[in-house]
N, C-alpha and C positions, 0 to 999 in steps of 0.2 A: 454581167458586170454589176457589182454592188451599187445600190442607190447613192451611197455616200460619195462614190467617185463622181457622179454627175453633179452633186451639190458642191463638191470641190471645184468642178469645172465652172460653176456659177461665179465663185469668187475669182477664179482665174479670168473669167470674162470681164469682170470689172477692172482687174489689173491690166489685162491686155488692152482694153479700151484706153486706159490712161497712157500706156506705153506707146501706142500707135497713133493716138488721136491728134498729136501735134502735126502730123503730116498734112492735115487739112486746115490747121490753125496758124501755121508759121507766119504767113503774111500779116494776119490780123494782130498777132502778138507783137510782131516787129513794129507795126505802125502805132499800136496803143502805148507801148512802153518805150518808144523812141530808140530802138536798136536796129541793126541791119538784119536782113534775112538770114545770112549765115550765122550771125550771133544768136538769133532766135532758134535756128536749127541746132545750135549747141545744146539747147535744152534736152533734145533727144540723146545726144552724146552724154550729157550729165546724168541722165537717168540710167544709161547703160553702164557708166562708170560706177554709179552707186550699186547697180546689180552685181558688177564684178567684185567689188569689195565686200558687199553685204552677203553674198551667197555663202562663202565659207564661214564667215564670222557668225552669222545668225544660225547657220546649220550646227555649228559647234555648241552654241547656246541652247539650240533646240534639242540637242542630245540630252541635256540635263532636265528637260521638262517633259511631262506627258504631251503627246503630239497635239491633242485637241487644245490644250492650254497655249501651246506655242502658236498654233494656227490662229486662234482668237486674238492673242496679243498683237501679232503682226498685222492681221486684217484691220483691227481697230486703229493701229498707228497709221496704216495706209489711208483710212477714211479721214482721220484728223488732218493730215498734211494736205489733203485735197481741199478741205475747207480753208486752210491757210492760203493755199494757192489761189483760191477763188476770190479772196478778199484783198490780197496784197496789191499795192500799186508800184512795187519795187521789183525790177528785174533780178536784182541780187537775191531778194527773199524768195522769188519764184524759183530761181535756180537752186537755192538751198532746199526748198520744198520738194523739188523734183528729185534731188539726191536722197532726201529722207524717205520719200515715197518709194524710191528704188530699193533702198535698204530693206524696207518692209516687204516689198514684192519679192525680192531675191530670197529672203528667208522663208517666206510663205511657199514659194514654188519649190524650194529645196526640200522642205519638210513634207509638202504635198506629194512630191514625187516618191519619197520614201514611203509615205503612208499608202499611196495608190498601189505601188508594186508589192507592198506587204499584204494587200487585200486579195491578191490573185495568185494563181500557181506560177511556178518558176518559168514556164514557157509562154506566159501571156503578158509579158511586160510591154510588148509593142502595143497591144490593144488597150491596156490600161493607160499607157502614156498617150495614146491617140485620143482617148476620152478626155483626159486632163487638158491636153493641148487643144482639144476642140473648143475649149473656152476662149483661147487666144484667137483661133480662126473665126469663131463666131463674132468676136469683137471686131475683127476686120470686116465681116459681112454687115453687121448691124451697128455695133457700138461706134466704130470710127466714122462711118458716113453720117450717123446721127450726130456725133460730136461736131463734125464739119458743118452740118446743116444748122445746128444750134448756134455755132459760132457766127454764121452768116446772118441768122435771124436776130439773136439777142446778145451777140458778143462772145468772145472766146471764154469768158469766165463762166458762162452758163454750162459749158461742157465740163468744167471742173466740178460744178455743183451736181451735175447729173451723175458723174462717177461716184461722188460721195453718197448720193441717194441710192444708187444701185448696190453699193457695198452694204447697206443696212440689211436687206433680206439675206445677203450672203453670210453676214455675221450670225443671224438667227439660224440659218440652215446648217452652218458648221457646228454651232453650239448644240443643236438638237440631233444631228445625224452622224457626226464623225465619232468613232469610238475613242474614248479617252486614252487608252493605251498606257503601258507602264512607262516609268521613267527609265531612260536608257542608262548605260553604265558609266557615263561621264568620261573623265580623262583617260582611263585605260581603254575605253571603247574608241576614243578619238585617236589614240596612238595606234591601235590596231588597224583602224580604217586608213590612217595615213600610210602605214606599211603596205596595205593592199593597193594603194594608188601608184606604186612604183612600177609602172609598166610602159614600155616603149610604144606598144600598140595603142594604149590609152592616150598617150601624149599626141600621137599622130592623129587619132580620131578627133581629139579636142581641137587640134590646130586646124584641121580641115573644116570642122564645124564652125569655128570662129571666122574663117575666110568666107565660107558660103553665106553665113548670116550677115557678115559685113557687106557683102554684095546686095543682099536683100534690103537692108536698112539704108544703104547708100542711096538707092533710087527711091525707095518708099518715102524717105524723109522729104525729098524734094519733088514729090509727084505733083503737088498743087501747081508750082510754077511751070512744070513740064506741060501740064494740061493747058494752062492759060497762056503762057508766054511762047511756048514752042509750037504747040498744036493750034493755038489761037482760038480755043474754045471758051465759052462763057464760064464764069466761076461756078455756076449751078451744076456743071458737069463734074466738078471735083468730087462731090459725094458719090456720084454714079461710078466714077472710075475706082474710087476707094472700095465701094461695095463689090465691084467686079473682081478686084484683087482679092478681097476677102472670100468671095464665093470660090475662086480658084484655090485659095489656100486651104479652105475647109475640105474641098474635094481631094486635094493632094494629101492632106494629113489623114483623111479617112482611108484612102487607098493604101498609103504607106503603112498605116496601122495593121493592115491585114497581111502585109508582106514582110515587114521589118523583122519579125521573129524568125522566119524560116528562109526567106529569099531576099536578103538585103541588097545583094549585088544587082539584082534585077531592077532595083530602084536607083541605086547610087551611080552606076556606070552610065546607062543611057540617059537617066534623068539629069545627071550632072553635065553631060556633054550637050544635051539639048538646052539646058539652062544657059550655058556659056554662049551658044550660038544665038539664043533669044535675046540676051542683053546686047550683043553686037548689032543684031538686026534692028532692035528697037532704037539704038543710038543712031543708026543710019536713016531710019524712016519714021522717027518719032514725031515729025511734023505733020503726019497724016492722022486725022482723027480716026479713020477706019482701022489703021494699023494699031493704034492705041487700044481700041475697043476689043481687038482680037488678042494682042500680045500681053496686055496687062493681066487679065485673068490666067492666061497660060503660064506666065512667069510666076504669078502667085502660087499656082498649083505646084510647079516644079520646085520652087524655093522651099515650100513647106514640106513637100514630100521628101526631098533630099535632107532637109534640116531635121525633121522629126525622126527619120531613119537613123541619122547620125546620133541623135540623143539616145535612141534605144540601144545602139551599139555601145555607147558610153556606159549605160546601165548594165549591160552584159559584161563588159570588160571590167567594171568595178563592182561585180556582184558581191564581193566580200566587204564592200564599203557602201552600204545602201544610202546612208545619209550624206556623206561627203562625196559620193559618186554623183548624186543629183546636184549637189552644190557645185561640183566641178563643171558639170554640163551647163548649168545656169551661168556660171562665171565665164566660161570660155565663149559661149554663144553671145554673151553681152560684151566681151572684148570686141567681137565683130560688130555688134550694134553700136559701140562707141567709135570704133575705127572707121566704119563705113561712112556715117554722116560727116565725120571730121574730114576725111579725104574728099568727099563730095563737095563739102563747103569750101575746102581749099581750092579745088578745081574751079568752082564758080568764082571765088574771090580773085583767082589769078586771071580772070577774064575769058575763060573758055566757054562760058555760057551754061544754060540749064540743061543742055544735052550731056555735058561732061560727066555728071554722076553715072550715067549709063555706061560710058566707057570704063569708068573706075570699077563698076560692078563686074563688067566682063573680065577685067584684069584680075580682080580678086578671085573669081571662080577659076580662072586659068592658073593662078597661084595655088589654089586648092588642089587642082589636078597634078601640078608639078610636085607638090608636097607628098601626095599619096603615092605617085609613081616612083619618086625617089626613095621613099621609105620601103616600098615593095621591092625595089631593086636591091637595096641594102640588105633586106631580110633574106632574099633569095641567094645573094652572094654569101651571106653568113652560113646558110644551110649548105651551100655547095662546098664551102671550106670545111664544114663539119663532116660532110660525107667523105671528102678526100682524106681528112685526117683519120677517119674511122677505117677506111680501106687500107691505109698504111699500117694501122695498129691492130689489124686482125678483127676489126668490127667494133672496137671499143674506143669512142672518141676520147682523145687525150692520152691514150696509153702509148708506151714505147713500142717500136716495131719489134716483132719477134721472128724467130726462125725455128725450124723443127728441133734443132739442137737445144734451143732455149727451153723448149717444153718437155724434153725427155727427162726421165728420172736421172739423178746424178750418178747412180751406180748400176746402170742397166735396168732391164725390166723387172718389175716387182713380181714376186711369186705370191700366188694366192694361198693363204694359210687356212686350212679347213677349220671351221668352228666345231667345237664339241657339241654333240646332240643334247637338246634340253630334256 
C-alpha cells in the first residue's frame, strides 16, 4: 500500500476522533451549556446531517479541483471550526460548528476514498478502504477515549482543542505526500457519474449500510450513560469501554479488509446475524459490568466489519463513478449516523431509559436484514419471470412465441446455388 494512504488515514483519524468523541462528552456538554442529555446527543446527529448534505456537494466541487488542493482546503476548514467549537459558550454556535465540521469531513472522506482507490489496482479496493477507515477505528481506540479523559480532567473544550492540534500534522502530511493529481472533467464528469449511480443493487447496499450504521451510532452515542447509569460503573470506566469498542472496531475493519474484495458474504451474513443477536443480548444484560466488557468490543468488531464491507461493495457497484460513489457511501452511512442517535434519544426522552438505544439498534439491524432479503427475493422473482418468458419465446427474452411453421421458408426449402469457381 502506498505511504500516502497511511497519511490520509492520519487525517481521517483526527476527523474520526471528532465524529465519535461526543460519546464520552455528552453529559459534560449538557451540564456546561444548560441543555438536556438528548439535546447534547443531537450534536452527533447534527454532524451526521452535515455529512449527508456535504458528501455529494463537496465531492462535486472536488471534481473541479486537483485532489491535493481539495483535501487541503477541506482539512483546514475542519481545523478552524474546531477552534470555534472550543471557544464558544453558545450551544447554537457549537451546533453550527458541528455541521460545518461535518461538511468538511464529508468532502474530505469522499475525495480521500476516490484518491485511495485510484492508487491501487482494481481488485484491491477493500484493502485500500480498510487502510483509510483504519484512521476511524484508531480514533475509537485512542482518540475517543483520550477525548473522554481530557473532558473529565480539563473539560470538554480541551477535546476540541486536541482535535485541532492533531489536524496540524495531518495538513502537513497531506501537503507533502499526496499526489496533486489532475483537475477532473467538471460538469460532464458529474453527469456521467450520476448516470452510473442508477442501480437498484447500489440503492439496496446503501440502504442496508445506513441501517447498520444507524444501529452502531444509536448505542455508541449513549454509551457513557449506559456505563454509569445502567451498569453502575464509575465514570472513569467510560474511556475504558470506549477504547474496548475501538479495539474491536479496528480488528473488525482489518479482517473485513482482507475478505471484502473476494468473499464479502462470509462477512455480511454471519456477521450481520451475530450483530443483531449481540444488540439484543446487550439490551437484556447491559446492567452487568462483565457483560459490557465482553460484548462492547465484540459489537464494535462486528459493526465495523459489516459496515466497512458494505462500503467496499458500494465502491464496486459504483466503479464508474469513483468520486460520487464514495460520496454516496459517506452520505448513506451518515443518514444512519443521524437516524440512530435521534431514535435512541427519542426512546430515552419517552421514558424507556438508557437501555432503550440497544433495543433500537437491534431493530435497525433487523430492518437491514429485511431490506436485503426482500430485495434478494424480488431480484430472484424477476430472474424467474425472465427465464419463463425466454422458454416461451424460444430462448430470447421478450420475443414472441414461435412454431416450426413460423421459421420455415415461405416457399419451401431453399436450393443451394453453386458458386462459380474463382
